[in-house]
C-alpha positions as CSV (number, residue, x, y, z in Angstrom):
1,M,127.8,78.1,95.4
2,N,126.4,78.0,98.9
3,E,129.9,78.8,100.3
4,L,130.1,81.9,98.0
5,R,126.6,82.9,99.0
6,S,127.5,82.8,102.7
7,T,130.6,84.9,102.0
8,I,128.5,87.5,100.3
9,V,125.9,87.6,103.0
10,R,128.8,88.3,105.5
11,L,130.1,91.1,103.3
12,L,126.7,92.6,103.2
13,S,126.2,92.4,106.9
14,N,127.5,95.9,107.5
15,M,124.4,97.1,105.6
16,A,121.7,95.0,107.3
17,S,121.2,91.8,109.3
18,A,122.0,88.5,107.8
19,K,118.3,87.5,108.3
20,E,117.2,90.5,106.2
21,I,119.6,89.7,103.4
22,Q,118.7,86.0,103.3
23,Q,115.0,87.1,103.2
24,Y,115.6,89.0,100.0
25,L,117.8,86.3,98.5
26,K,115.1,83.7,99.1
27,R,112.4,86.0,97.7
28,F,114.4,86.7,94.5
29,S,115.4,83.1,94.1
30,Q,111.8,81.9,94.1
31,V,111.0,84.1,91.0
32,D,111.4,82.5,87.6
33,A,114.9,83.3,86.4
34,A,113.8,85.4,83.4
35,R,111.5,87.4,85.6
36,F,114.0,88.6,88.3
37,A,114.9,92.0,87.0
38,V,115.1,94.4,84.0
39,V,117.8,97.0,84.6
40,K,117.7,100.2,82.5
41,V,121.1,101.9,82.2
42,G,121.4,105.4,80.8
43,G,124.2,106.4,78.5
44,A,125.6,108.8,81.2
45,I,126.1,105.8,83.5
46,L,128.0,103.9,80.8
47,R,130.2,106.9,80.3
48,D,130.8,108.0,83.9
49,D,130.1,105.1,86.2
50,I,130.8,101.9,84.4
51,E,133.0,100.4,87.1
52,A,130.3,100.7,89.7
53,L,127.8,99.2,87.3
54,V,130.0,96.2,86.5
55,S,130.7,95.6,90.1
56,S,127.0,95.6,91.0
57,L,126.1,93.3,88.1
58,A,128.9,91.0,89.0
59,F,127.5,90.8,92.6
60,L,124.1,89.8,91.3
61,Q,125.6,87.0,89.2
62,Q,127.6,85.8,92.1
63,V,124.5,85.3,94.3
64,G,122.9,83.4,91.5
65,L,120.7,86.1,90.0
66,T,120.7,87.1,86.3
67,P,119.4,90.6,85.5
68,I,118.4,91.7,82.0
69,V,120.2,94.9,81.0
70,V,118.9,97.4,78.4
71,H,120.8,100.6,77.8
72,G,120.8,103.9,76.0
73,A,123.6,106.0,74.7
74,G,122.2,109.6,74.6
75,P,125.3,111.7,75.6
76,Q,127.6,109.6,73.5
77,L,125.3,110.1,70.5
78,D,125.3,113.8,71.0
79,E,129.1,113.9,71.1
80,E,129.5,111.7,67.9
81,M,127.0,113.7,66.0
82,A,128.7,116.9,66.9
83,A,132.0,115.4,65.8
84,A,130.4,114.4,62.5
85,G,129.0,117.9,62.0
86,I,125.4,116.7,62.2
87,T,123.0,119.1,63.9
88,K,120.8,117.5,66.5
89,Q,117.1,118.0,65.9
90,T,114.3,116.9,68.2
91,R,110.6,116.8,68.1
92,D,108.3,115.9,71.1
93,G,111.5,115.0,73.0
94,L,112.6,112.4,70.3
95,R,115.7,112.6,68.2
96,I,114.7,113.1,64.5
97,T,116.6,110.3,62.8
98,T,117.7,110.8,59.2
99,P,119.7,108.0,57.4
100,E,122.9,109.9,58.4
101,V,121.8,110.1,62.0
102,L,120.8,106.4,62.1
103,A,124.3,105.4,60.9
104,V,125.7,107.2,64.0
105,V,123.0,105.7,66.2
106,R,123.9,102.1,65.1
107,R,127.6,102.6,65.4
108,V,127.4,104.3,68.9
109,S,124.8,101.8,70.2
110,Q,126.9,98.8,69.2
111,Q,130.1,100.5,70.5
112,E,128.6,101.2,73.9
113,N,127.0,97.7,74.1
114,L,130.3,96.0,73.4
115,K,132.1,98.3,75.9
116,L,129.8,97.1,78.7
117,V,130.0,93.4,77.6
118,E,133.8,93.5,77.5
119,A,134.0,95.3,80.9
120,L,131.8,92.5,82.3
121,H,133.9,89.8,80.7
122,S,137.1,91.4,82.2
123,A,135.5,91.2,85.6
124,G,134.7,87.5,85.1
125,V,131.0,88.1,84.5
126,R,129.2,86.0,81.8
127,A,127.3,88.4,79.5
128,V,125.9,88.3,75.9
129,S,125.8,91.3,73.5
130,M,122.3,91.7,71.9
131,T,122.1,94.6,69.4
132,S,119.5,93.1,67.1
133,N,116.6,90.6,67.0
134,V,115.0,91.7,70.2
135,F,112.7,94.7,69.4
136,E,110.4,94.3,66.4
137,A,109.3,97.8,65.5
138,D,107.3,100.0,63.2
139,F,107.8,103.6,62.1
140,L,106.5,105.9,64.7
141,G,105.8,108.5,62.0
142,R,108.2,108.5,59.1
143,K,107.5,112.1,57.9
144,K,107.5,113.6,61.3
145,Y,110.4,111.7,63.1
146,G,112.3,109.9,60.3
147,L,113.7,106.5,61.2
148,V,112.3,106.4,64.7
149,G,110.5,103.2,65.8
150,K,107.9,102.2,68.3
151,V,108.2,98.6,69.5
152,T,105.4,96.3,68.3
153,R,106.8,93.0,69.7
154,V,109.7,91.7,71.9
155,E,111.5,88.6,70.8
156,T,112.4,86.8,74.0
157,S,114.1,83.6,72.8
158,G,117.6,85.0,72.7
159,I,117.1,86.6,76.2
160,E,115.9,83.3,77.6
161,A,118.7,81.3,76.0
162,A,121.2,83.7,77.6
163,I,119.6,83.4,81.1
164,R,119.5,79.6,80.8
165,G,123.3,79.8,80.3
166,Q,123.4,82.2,83.3
167,S,124.7,85.0,81.1
168,I,123.5,88.6,81.5
169,P,121.8,89.8,78.3
170,V,123.0,93.3,77.4
171,I,120.5,94.8,75.0
172,A,120.8,97.9,72.8
173,S,117.7,99.9,72.1
174,L,117.7,99.3,68.3
175,G,114.5,98.1,66.6
176,E,113.9,96.6,63.2
177,T,110.9,96.3,61.0
178,I,109.6,93.0,59.6
179,G,111.3,94.1,56.3
180,G,114.7,94.5,58.1
181,Q,114.9,98.3,58.3
182,I,116.8,99.3,61.5
183,L,115.1,101.9,63.6
184,N,116.2,104.2,66.4
185,V,114.1,103.3,69.5
186,N,114.0,105.5,72.6
187,A,115.7,103.5,75.4
188,D,113.0,104.2,78.0
189,W,110.4,103.0,75.6
190,A,112.4,99.9,74.8
191,A,112.8,99.1,78.5
192,N,109.1,99.6,79.1
193,E,108.1,97.2,76.3
194,L,110.6,94.7,77.6
195,V,109.1,95.0,81.0
196,K,105.5,94.6,79.8
197,T,106.5,91.4,78.0
198,L,108.6,89.8,80.7
199,Q,106.6,91.0,83.7
200,P,109.7,91.1,86.0
201,Y,109.7,91.2,89.8
202,K,112.0,94.2,89.8
203,I,112.5,97.1,87.4
204,I,115.6,99.0,88.1
205,F,116.5,102.5,86.7
206,L,120.1,103.4,87.4
207,T,120.7,107.1,87.5
208,G,123.3,109.6,88.6
209,T,120.8,111.3,91.1
210,G,120.2,108.0,92.9
211,G,116.5,108.4,93.1
212,L,113.5,110.7,92.7
213,L,114.1,114.0,94.5
214,D,111.5,116.0,96.5
215,G,111.1,119.8,96.6
216,E,114.2,120.2,98.8
217,G,116.4,118.0,96.7
218,R,116.2,115.0,99.1
219,I,115.6,111.4,97.8
220,I,112.1,110.1,98.3
221,D,112.7,106.7,99.7
222,S,109.4,105.0,98.8
223,I,106.2,105.8,97.0
224,N,103.0,103.7,97.4
225,L,101.0,104.7,94.3
226,S,97.7,103.5,95.8
227,T,97.8,106.0,98.6
228,E,100.2,108.7,97.4
229,Y,100.0,109.1,93.6
230,Q,97.3,111.8,93.4
231,Q,98.8,113.8,96.2
232,L,102.2,113.6,94.6
233,L,100.9,114.9,91.3
234,E,99.6,118.0,93.1
235,Q,103.1,118.9,94.4
236,P,104.4,122.2,92.9
237,W,107.9,120.8,92.7
238,L,106.9,117.8,90.6
239,H,107.2,119.1,87.1
240,S,108.8,118.5,83.7
241,G,110.9,115.4,83.5
242,M,110.3,114.1,87.0
243,R,106.5,114.3,86.5
244,V,106.7,112.5,83.3
245,K,108.9,109.8,84.9
246,I,106.3,109.3,87.8
247,E,103.5,109.1,85.3
248,Q,105.4,106.5,83.1
249,I,106.2,104.4,86.2
250,H,102.5,104.6,87.3
251,D,101.3,103.5,83.9
252,L,103.9,100.7,83.8
253,L,103.2,99.3,87.2
254,M,99.4,99.2,86.6
255,Q,100.1,96.7,83.8
256,L,102.3,94.5,85.9
257,P,101.5,92.0,88.8
258,P,101.1,93.7,92.2
259,S,104.4,92.1,93.4
260,S,106.4,94.0,90.8
261,S,108.2,97.2,91.8
262,V,110.4,100.0,90.4
263,S,113.7,100.9,92.1
264,I,115.6,104.1,91.1
265,T,119.2,104.1,92.5
266,R,122.8,104.6,91.7
267,P,124.9,101.7,90.3
268,D,127.1,101.5,93.4
269,D,124.0,101.4,95.7
270,L,122.2,98.6,93.8
271,A,122.9,95.8,96.3
272,K,121.8,98.0,99.2
273,E,118.6,98.9,97.4
274,L,117.8,95.3,96.6
275,F,118.8,93.5,99.8
276,T,118.0,95.8,102.7
277,H,114.8,97.1,104.2
278,R,116.2,100.6,104.4
279,G,117.3,100.5,100.7
280,S,119.1,103.3,98.9
281,G,117.1,105.2,96.4
282,T,113.4,105.4,95.5
283,L,111.2,102.3,95.7
284,V,107.9,102.7,93.8
285,R,105.1,100.1,94.1
286,R,101.5,99.9,93.1
287,G,100.9,99.2,96.8
288,E,97.6,98.6,98.5
289,R,94.9,100.9,99.7
290,I,94.8,101.5,103.4
291,R,91.4,101.4,105.1
292,C,90.4,102.6,108.5
293,V,87.8,100.7,110.6
294,K,86.5,101.2,114.1
295,G,86.1,98.0,116.1
296,W,86.9,94.4,115.4
297,G,83.5,93.6,113.7
298,R,84.5,94.6,110.2
299,L,87.8,92.9,110.2
300,D,88.9,89.3,109.4
301,R,90.3,88.4,112.7
302,E,92.0,85.2,111.4
303,R,93.9,87.2,108.7
304,L,94.7,90.0,111.2
305,T,96.1,87.4,113.7
306,H,98.2,85.9,111.0
307,L,99.5,89.3,110.0
308,I,100.5,90.3,113.6
309,E,102.1,86.9,114.4
310,S,104.0,86.9,111.0
311,G,105.2,90.5,111.6
312,F,106.4,90.0,115.1
313,G,107.4,86.3,114.8
314,R,105.5,85.5,118.0
315,K,102.1,84.3,119.0
316,L,99.4,86.7,120.4
317,T,97.9,85.9,123.8
318,P,94.6,84.0,123.5
319,D,92.6,86.9,125.0
320,Y,94.0,89.7,122.9
321,F,90.9,90.6,121.0
322,E,88.6,90.3,124.1
323,K,90.9,92.5,126.2
324,T,91.9,95.1,123.6
325,R,89.3,97.8,122.7
326,P,90.4,99.2,119.4
327,W,89.7,102.9,118.6
328,R,90.9,102.8,115.0
329,V,92.5,100.0,112.9
330,Y,94.4,100.9,109.8
331,V,94.8,97.8,107.6
332,S,96.0,97.3,104.0
333,E,93.5,95.7,101.6
334,H,95.3,92.4,101.5
335,Y,96.1,92.3,105.3
336,R,99.8,92.7,104.8
337,A,100.2,95.8,107.1
338,A,98.2,97.0,110.0
339,L,98.3,99.6,112.8
340,I,96.0,99.1,115.8
341,L,95.2,102.2,117.9
342,T,93.4,102.3,121.2
343,R,92.4,105.5,123.0
344,E,93.9,106.0,126.5
345,N,93.1,109.1,128.6
346,G,91.8,110.9,125.5
347,I,95.1,110.3,123.5
348,A,95.6,107.9,120.6
349,H,97.9,105.0,121.6
350,L,99.6,102.6,119.0
351,D,99.1,99.1,120.4
352,K,100.4,97.1,117.4
353,F,102.2,98.0,114.1
354,A,102.7,94.9,112.1
355,V,104.0,94.3,108.6
356,M,104.0,90.8,107.0
357,D,107.4,89.2,106.6
358,D,107.1,89.1,102.8
359,A,106.0,92.8,102.6
360,Q,108.9,94.2,104.7
361,G,111.1,96.5,102.8
362,E,108.6,97.4,100.1
363,G,107.3,100.6,101.7
364,L,103.8,99.3,102.6
365,G,104.3,99.8,106.3
366,R,105.5,103.4,105.8
367,A,102.5,104.1,103.6
368,A,100.1,102.7,106.2
369,W,101.9,104.8,108.9
370,Q,101.6,108.0,106.8
371,V,97.8,107.4,106.4
372,M,97.5,106.8,110.1
373,R,99.6,109.9,111.0
374,S,97.7,112.2,108.8
375,E,94.5,111.4,110.8
376,N,96.0,111.4,114.3
377,P,97.8,114.6,115.4
378,Q,98.8,113.0,118.7
379,L,100.1,109.5,119.4
380,F,102.2,107.6,121.9
381,W,103.5,104.0,121.8
382,R,106.2,101.7,123.1
383,S,108.8,99.5,121.5
384,R,111.1,96.8,122.9
385,R,114.7,98.1,123.3
386,G,116.2,95.9,120.6
387,N,113.4,96.4,118.0
388,G,114.9,96.8,114.5
389,I,112.3,99.5,113.7
390,N,113.4,101.8,116.5
391,D,115.4,104.0,114.1
392,F,112.2,104.7,112.2
393,Y,110.4,105.4,115.4
394,F,113.1,107.9,116.5
395,A,112.7,109.7,113.2
396,E,108.9,109.8,113.5
397,S,108.6,110.9,117.1
398,D,108.9,114.2,118.9
399,G,110.4,112.5,121.9
400,C,111.4,109.2,123.5
401,I,112.2,108.0,127.0
402,K,114.4,104.9,127.0
403,G,113.8,102.1,129.5
404,E,115.5,98.8,130.4
405,R,112.7,96.9,128.7
406,W,110.6,99.4,126.8
407,H,111.3,102.7,124.9
408,V,108.3,105.1,125.0
409,F,107.8,107.3,122.0
410,W,105.3,110.1,121.2
411,Y,104.5,112.9,118.9
412,G,102.1,115.9,119.3
413,L,102.1,115.8,123.1
414,E,102.8,119.2,124.4
415,K,101.8,118.9,128.1
416,F,104.1,117.4,130.6
417,E,101.2,115.6,132.2
418,D,100.4,113.8,128.9
419,V,103.9,112.7,128.4
420,R,104.1,111.4,132.0
421,Y,100.8,109.5,131.5
422,A,102.1,108.0,128.3
423,V,105.3,106.7,129.9
424,E,103.4,105.3,133.0
425,H,100.8,103.7,130.8
426,C,103.3,102.0,128.5
427,R,105.4,100.7,131.4
428,A,102.4,99.2,133.2
429,R,100.5,97.9,130.1
430,P,100.7,94.0,130.0
431,A,102.5,92.3,127.1
432,T,100.1,90.8,124.6
433,L,102.7,88.7,122.7
434,K,104.0,85.4,124.0
435,G,107.8,85.0,124.6
């Protein structure tokens, strides 16, 4: 197993450093097996992208991780109903389910479930089909919606047995009442109830778009709900289905441990989203509030020191707090990310930007940066030439002067004298980390 793991780490090395990948493998491996991830797969993915889906799920099993898959079959249902001459009727976005419709729902759900399980088996992946005995349900409103159910309880014994056998449970979104009546359950609702019961570390929505899109059609790479949710809801481009999705994700994460997160990505980008800091898709977390303080007095220096030294992997010089005069310090509520600003020649200077090792890749550092940037229209800073975060700095800066030891970055500086001062200051400033 260790040899296979090493091989996979080498294969992933073109996406990120081996250290980065090992960091995620260690993080995921420490989670209880049944709480690693719930993967929600839409019917369109089963129809159009099943090869990429199977490949990504096979990869996870090969590195010793067992996701729980729950799927829908919306497009396939539409096709089968049309072929059977049944007119589709919806109310409040739900498919009104008559006995005739339910017969199609059951047949198509089982057909798509077995299609995925057989594709996994063909690729050498252990998987178990689960089309019943998972979602106990009750009628949502029999007169209004027909045979549509809302989940009242999730039976986890079959799921846990599959995971103990290192087999991927593949679950169809069919519910049943205590009396044995099969009910049609919305796949997103089914996935949400599964998530609330299992409290997984990761919730993954696989979509064709590969993430949530902003007003210009670009993928939003990360969302920190604690600092960005209200602002996001005010955006004119966030409407209809996307707005509902954000609200559902917010409500879901508020019922889960702070360590849980939602990833929205394409099937073929799943490994990149899970195992690299850069990711590929949209990562949504509850996050942490970012507070701004002036001076060391209102900060826990011991926790701040631990954060900086964890983030940089080096020790601070003993006199750092005595010799550094902070102007503004932005720190997350649990001391997992911080930006320390000084003021030099009337311009804000970023002295330290640290993110805890276990918080890297979850968007917390970016959230803290955005809060800081919104309050500081001018900034300059330096970074060692081989720093892995330099790509981010290049994207965030208006300019950079590269040096043998330090790169100097800035934004908002329009006068040549200010840029020259920034460069000279950064080159002359003593190092405050050992080694």
